[in-house]
C-alpha positions, 0 to 999 in steps of 0.5 A, a space after each residue: 499499500 502506498 504512503 503518499 498522500 491521496 489525490 482527491 479527484 471529483 468527477 463531475 458528470 456519471 454518464 458514459 465518460 464519467 462512469 468510465 473514468 471514476 471506475 479507471 481512476 480508482 485502480 491507482 490506491 493514491 486517488 480518492 474518487 468522488 463522482 458528482 451526478 443529479 440522478 441516483 442511476 446511470 442513464 444509458 442514453 442510447 436505451 432513451 428511444 426504447 424507454 420512451 417507446 415503452 420497450 425497455 428500460 434506460 437506467 442502471 444502478 450505480 451500485 452495480 456499476 460504479 467500483 465500491 471505492 468510488 464515492 457518489 454524490 447525488 447532486 449537481 455542480 454549479 461552479 468550479 472554484 478553480 482558485 480555491 479548488 472546490 466544486 460548488 453544489 446546487 445543494 450548497 455544499 462544496 467539494 475540495 479536489 486536487 483534480 476535476 475530471 469535467 465530464 457533464 456530457 451533452 443534451 438536446 438542443 431545441 432552437 429558440 429561433 423555431 417559433 413553437 419548437 420550446 413549447 410544443 416539442 419534446 426531445 430524447 436528450 435526458 431521461 426526464 424528457 424521454 419520461 415526459 414523451 413516454 407519457 404523451 405516446 401513452 396518451 395517444 391513439 396508434 394512428 395519431 400522427 407523430 412527427 420526429 424532426 431530425 435525420 440522424 441516428 437518433 430520429 431514425 432510432 425513435 421512429 423506427 421504435 415507434 413504427 415496431 410498436 405498431 404506430 402509424 402515420 410517423 414522419 421523419 422530417 430531415 432538414 439535410 439528407 437522412 442518416 448523413 454519418 453512415 454510407 450511402 449503402 447504409 442510408 439505402 438501407 435505412 430509408 427501405 427499412 422505414 418505408 417498409 414499416 410505414 415511416 415517411 421520410 421528408 428530406 431536404 425541409 427544415 422545419 420552420 415553426 411548431 404549433 400544438 398539432 401542425 409543423 409547418 415546412 420551409 416550403 410553407 406545407 402544413 402537416 398534421 402533428 398531435 405529437 412531435 418529437 425534437 431530435 435535431 442537434 446537441 448541446 452542452 451544459 453551461 458550467 465550464 463557462 459559469 466557471 470562468 473557463 474558456 469554451 468553444 461556440 457550443 460551450 465545450 471546455 477548450 482543451 489541449 490534445 491530452 484534454 487538460 483545460 487551456 486555463 487550468 492544468 488541474 481540469 481535464 475532460 472526457 466526452 461531448 463537453 470537451 473540445 481538444 484543440 478546437 476540433 471536438 469529435 462527434 458528440 456521441 457514446 462511442 467518443 466519449 468512452 474512447 476519451 475516458 480510456 485516453 485520459 483516465 488519470 489526470 494526477 
C-alpha cells in the first residue's frame, strides 16, 4: 500500500465518460474519487428511444456499475472554483479537489429561433424528457400523427422504434439528407426499412414553426402532428463558462490534445463537453468512452 497522500479527484458527470473515468481512476491507491451526478442511477442514453416507446428501461443502478471505492454524490455542480479548488453544488455544499474530471456530457438542443419549438416539442436528450415523451405517447391513439424532426441516428431510432411498436402516421423530417453519418449503402438500407414499416421520410425540408397540432415546413407546407419530437442537434451544460473557463461557441471546454483545460492544468475533460484543440469529436457515447480511456488519470 502506498504511503503517499491521496489525490482528491472529483468527476463531474456520471454518464459514459464520467462513470468509466471514475472506475479507472480508483485503480490507483493514491487517488480518492468522488463522482457527482444529479441522478442516483446511470442513464443509458442509447436506450432512451426504447424507454420512450415503452420497449425497455434506460437506467442502471450505480451500485452495480461503480467500483466500491468510488463515492457517489447525488447533486448538481453549479461552479468550479479553480482558485479555491472547490466544486460548488446546487445543494449549497462544496467538494474540495486536487483535480477535476469534466464529464458533464450533452443534451438535446431545441432552437429558440424556431417559433413554438420550445413550447410544443419533446426530446430524447435526458431521462426526464424521455419520460415526458413516453407519457405523451401513452395518451395518443396508435394512428395519431407523430412527427420526428431530425434525420440523424437519434431521429431514426425513435421513428423506427415507434413503428415497430405498431404506431402509424409517423413522419421523419430531415433538414438535409437522412442519416448523413452513414455510408451510401447504409442510407439506402435505412430508407427502405423505414418505408417498409410505414415511416414517411421528408428530406431537404427544415421545420420553421411548431404549433400544438401542426408543423410548418420551410416551403410553407402544413403537416398535422399530434406530437412532435425534436432530435436535431446537441447542446452542452454551461458549467465551464459559469466557472470562468474558456469554451468553444457551443460551450464545450477548450482543452489541449491531452484533454487538459487551456486555463487550468487541474481540470481535465472527457466526453461530449470537451473540445480538444478546438476540434471536438462527434458527440456520441463511442467518443466519450474512448476519451475516458485515453486520459483516465489526471494526476
